[in-house]
C-alpha positions in Angstrom: 5.9 22.7 -22.2 5.9 22.4 -18.0 8.9 25.5 -18.1 7.2 27.0 -20.2 3.8 25.9 -17.7 5.7 27.0 -14.7 7.5 30.4 -16.3 4.0 31.7 -16.1 2.9 29.8 -12.9 5.6 32.0 -11.2 4.8 35.0 -12.7 1.2 34.7 -12.4 1.1 34.5 -8.5 3.9 37.0 -8.2 6.2 36.0 -6.3 9.1 38.9 -5.8 12.6 38.3 -5.7 13.7 42.0 -6.5 15.3 44.0 -3.5 13.0 46.8 -3.0 9.8 47.1 -5.7 9.0 50.8 -6.2 4.5 49.9 -7.1 4.6 52.9 -9.3 5.0 53.1 -12.6 9.2 54.7 -14.2 8.9 57.4 -17.0 12.5 58.0 -16.6 16.0 57.0 -16.0 19.1 58.7 -16.3 22.4 57.5 -15.5 25.7 57.8 -16.3 30.0 57.3 -14.9 33.3 58.7 -14.5 32.8 61.5 -12.4 35.9 63.8 -10.8 34.7 65.5 -7.8 38.1 68.1 -8.6 37.0 69.4 -12.0 33.9 71.7 -13.3 30.3 70.2 -11.7 28.2 72.2 -14.8 26.8 68.9 -15.7 24.8 68.5 -12.0 23.4 71.6 -13.1 22.0 70.8 -15.7 21.2 66.9 -14.6 19.2 68.1 -10.7 17.1 70.3 -12.9 15.8 66.6 -15.7 12.4 63.8 -14.9 13.8 61.8 -13.9 13.1 58.7 -11.1 16.2 57.8 -11.2 19.2 58.5 -11.0 21.7 54.8 -12.1 25.3 56.0 -11.3 27.6 52.7 -13.1 31.2 52.8 -11.6 34.2 55.9 -11.2 32.1 57.6 -9.2 34.6 59.6 -7.5 38.2 59.1 -7.8 40.4 58.6 -4.8 43.8 57.7 -4.2 44.6 53.7 -5.0 43.5 51.6 -1.9 43.2 54.9 0.0 40.2 54.2 1.5 40.3 57.2 4.2 40.5 59.5 0.2 37.8 57.2 -0.8 35.4 58.5 2.2 36.1 61.8 1.7 35.4 62.2 -1.7 32.7 60.2 -1.7 31.3 63.5 0.8 32.2 66.0 -1.5 30.3 64.4 -4.3 27.4 64.2 -2.3 27.6 67.8 -0.3 27.2 69.3 -4.4 24.4 71.1 -4.8 23.0 70.2 -7.1 23.5 66.6 -6.1 21.4 66.9 -3.2 18.6 69.2 -5.4 18.8 65.0 -6.8 19.0 63.1 -4.3 16.3 64.5 -2.7 13.7 64.2 -5.0 15.3 61.4 -6.8 16.0 57.0 -6.0 20.1 57.0 -6.6 21.0 52.8 -7.8 24.3 52.3 -7.7 27.3 50.2 -8.3 31.1 50.5 -7.7 34.5 50.6 -11.3 37.6 50.4 -10.7 38.1 53.6 -9.4 35.6 53.6 -6.7 36.4 50.1 -5.5 39.6 51.5 -4.5 42.8 49.4 -6.7 42.7 49.7 -11.1 41.5 47.6 -13.4 40.5 45.7 -9.7 39.2 42.3 -8.6 38.7 39.8 -6.4 42.1 40.3 -5.3 42.7 43.2 -3.5 42.6 43.0 0.0 40.2 46.6 1.0 37.0 45.8 -1.0 34.6 44.8 2.0 35.9 48.6 3.1 35.4 49.5 0.0 31.8 47.9 -0.5 30.5 49.4 2.4 32.1 52.6 2.1 29.7 52.7 -1.7 26.5 51.1 -0.1 26.9 54.2 2.5 27.5 57.3 0.1 24.2 55.3 -1.6 22.9 55.5 1.1 21.4 52.4 1.6 19.4 50.9 5.2 21.9 48.6 6.8 18.4 46.5 6.5 18.8 46.0 2.6 19.1 42.3 1.7 22.3 43.6 -0.6 24.7 44.3 2.7 24.4 40.4 3.7 25.7 40.0 0.3 29.5 40.0 -0.5 29.4 42.0 -3.6 27.8 45.1 -3.9 25.3 43.6 -6.3 21.6 44.7 -6.3 18.2 44.9 -7.7 15.2 47.2 -7.5 12.0 47.0 -9.9 9.8 50.2 -10.6 5.6 49.0 -11.6 3.6 46.1 -12.2 2.4 42.9 -14.7 2.5 45.1 -18.4 4.6 48.0 -17.2 6.6 46.0 -14.9 10.7 47.2 -14.8 13.6 45.9 -13.6 17.1 47.2 -12.5 20.1 44.4 -11.7 23.3 46.3 -10.7 25.8 44.1 -11.6 29.5 43.7 -9.8 32.3 43.5 -12.3 34.7 44.1 -9.7 34.6 42.0 -6.1 34.7 38.4 -8.2 37.0 38.9 -10.9 39.9 36.6 -11.6 43.4 39.1 -11.9 44.3 39.8 -15.3 47.5 38.4 -17.6 49.7 41.0 -19.8 48.8 40.7 -23.1 52.3 41.4 -24.5 51.0 41.9 -28.0 50.0 44.8 -29.8 45.9 44.9 -30.0 44.9 43.8 -27.0 46.3 44.8 -22.8 44.6 42.1 -21.4 45.0 37.7 -22.2 41.6 36.6 -21.8 40.4 35.0 -19.1 38.2 32.2 -18.5 36.9 32.8 -15.5 33.0 33.7 -14.3 33.7 37.1 -14.0 30.6 37.5 -11.9 31.4 34.9 -9.1 28.7 31.9 -9.1 27.8 33.8 -5.9 26.0 36.8 -8.5 25.1 34.2 -11.3 22.6 32.5 -9.0 21.5 34.8 -7.3 20.7 36.2 -11.1 18.9 33.9 -13.2 16.6 33.6 -10.2 16.1 36.9 -9.9 15.8 36.7 -13.2 12.5 33.6 -13.9 10.7 35.2 -10.6 10.7 38.5 -11.2 9.0 38.2 -14.8 9.9 42.3 -15.8 8.6 43.4 -19.3 11.6 46.1 -19.7 14.8 44.4 -18.0 18.2 47.0 -17.2 21.6 45.4 -16.6 24.4 48.5 -15.1 27.7 48.2 -15.4 31.2 49.1 -14.8 32.3 47.9 -17.9 31.0 47.2 -21.9 29.6 44.4 -22.5 29.4 44.0 -26.7 31.9 46.2 -27.6 34.7 43.2 -28.3 38.0 45.2 -30.5 39.6 48.0 -28.5 42.3 47.0 -25.9 40.4 47.8 -22.8 38.5 46.3 -19.9 35.7 44.4 -21.2 32.5 41.5 -20.3 35.2 40.4 -23.4 37.3 39.5 -21.5 35.4 37.3 -20.3 34.5 35.6 -22.8 32.7 32.6 -20.9 31.5 34.8 -19.5 29.9 37.3 -22.0 28.3 34.0 -23.6 26.2 33.0 -20.3 24.5 36.3 -19.8 24.0 36.1 -23.2 22.1 32.8 -22.8 20.7 33.7 -20.2 18.4 36.0 -22.0 18.4 33.8 -24.7 17.0 30.4 -23.5 14.9 32.0 -20.5 13.7 34.7 -22.9 14.6 37.4 -21.0 12.1 41.0 -22.2 13.2 43.6 -24.3 17.3 43.9 -22.8 19.3 46.8 -22.7 22.9 47.3 -21.0 24.1 50.0 -19.3 27.9 50.7 -19.4 30.5 52.9 -18.5 34.0 53.5 -17.6 35.4 54.2 -21.7 35.0 58.4 -21.1 33.0 58.4 -24.2 29.4 57.7 -25.5 27.9 54.9 -27.9 24.4 52.7 -28.4 25.7 49.2 -29.0 23.7 46.6 -30.7 23.4 42.3 -30.7 21.1 39.9 -32.3 21.1 36.7 -29.8 18.3 35.5 -31.6 16.3 36.4 -34.7 14.3 39.7 -34.1 16.0 39.3 -30.4 17.9 42.6 -30.1 20.2 43.4 -27.0 21.6 47.1 -26.3 24.5 48.0 -24.6 24.4 51.9 -24.6 27.9 53.9 -23.1 27.8 56.3 -21.1 31.2 57.9 -19.3 32.2 60.7 -18.8 30.2 63.3 -16.4 33.4 65.5 -15.7 36.2 64.2 -18.5 36.2 62.9 -21.3 38.3 61.8 -24.5 37.5 65.0 -26.5 40.3 64.1 -28.3 39.3 61.7 -29.6 38.4 61.2 -33.7 38.1 57.0 -33.8 37.4 53.4 -31.7 36.8 50.6 -33.6 33.6 48.9 -32.8 31.0 46.9 -35.5 28.4 46.8 -33.0 28.3 50.6 -32.3 24.9 52.2 -34.6 25.5 54.9 -33.2 27.2 58.1 -33.4 31.2 58.1 -31.5 30.2 61.4 -28.1 32.6 62.0 -27.0 32.1 65.0 -25.4 30.8 65.1 -21.7 27.3 63.4 -21.5 24.9 61.5 -19.5 21.9 59.4 -21.0 18.8 59.1 -20.0 16.0 55.9 -20.7 12.5 57.2 -21.4 9.3 55.4 -21.7 5.9 55.7 -23.4 3.2 53.4 -21.2 0.4 54.5 -24.2 2.7 53.8 -27.2 4.7 50.7 -25.5 8.1 52.6 -26.8 11.8 53.3 -24.8 14.0 56.3 -25.0 17.3 55.7 -25.0 19.0 58.9 -25.3 22.5 60.9 -24.7 22.9 64.3 -23.4 25.6 66.7 -23.7 26.4 69.9 -20.5 24.7 71.7 -22.3 21.5 69.1 -22.2 21.2 69.0 -25.6 19.8 65.5 -26.4 22.7 64.3 -29.1 21.6 61.1 -29.7 17.9 58.9 -29.1 16.9 55.5 -30.5 13.4 54.8 -29.8 12.5 51.0 -28.6 9.4 49.2 -29.3 8.5 47.0 -26.6 8.1 44.1 -27.4 
């Protein structure tokens, strides 16, 4: 009972923990990943014409030559000069975090020697000011909130690269890597995240990172490769009764929505949107026991829309023509 009253007190005095807080109520947010600057950019014309308060990069913003920071800077410059992207960024908040191809090393992690240079290039691309709190930290994790009280939404960009322990190859046929009992996010980031969640007291909590959180059967990178870290996140959400958690992921070159019930009537969603400029269009199926959507293998981007009058959220996947391929409506609990 003392813990509950303490949390109510923290929320009631509106302690500000997030990096940046926008007073306006959010109504729509777009997101996507896996974007090559040397391929057809048609999808950006569609994205730029959407009405949205924010765009969230889920990693693989560009594809640079491995460990080549000059090429990474060049590719960021090319993306930033795209007319449709300039149109989007002129009237939309742009947020983002990296994955491996914009980190600088395929499936890379904490051992990458150029990670600090890469991090600074990412923040420069995102136009983070020099006094942004994230620039004073190691890693690329950030937080942003919109609205207040019953209309408050917070976004937590999680860094699954900077602190990630190195993989050990799995020589079996089913998995690429052996399971790792490490923390994935690093202790500094874990402490930051839990503090943010408790102080922000948001009605809807969005988490974003490159690799998938819920899907666990496929052989590629995923939170399930770090089972203790994955369970730690689940426990933080359950124990602290974090409201309406939704995870945004990229990386996979297709789109899907997965769900896991952490407690009775308490669900966590993972919406994957990947393949802005290239996707696995020839993929017929990939087993995912937690998937509730079709497996969408065409080029795509995601949207989240809020109806605050009815207190509902729409999770949407769009194709390159701007047509909705899938929609899941959630009630804000």
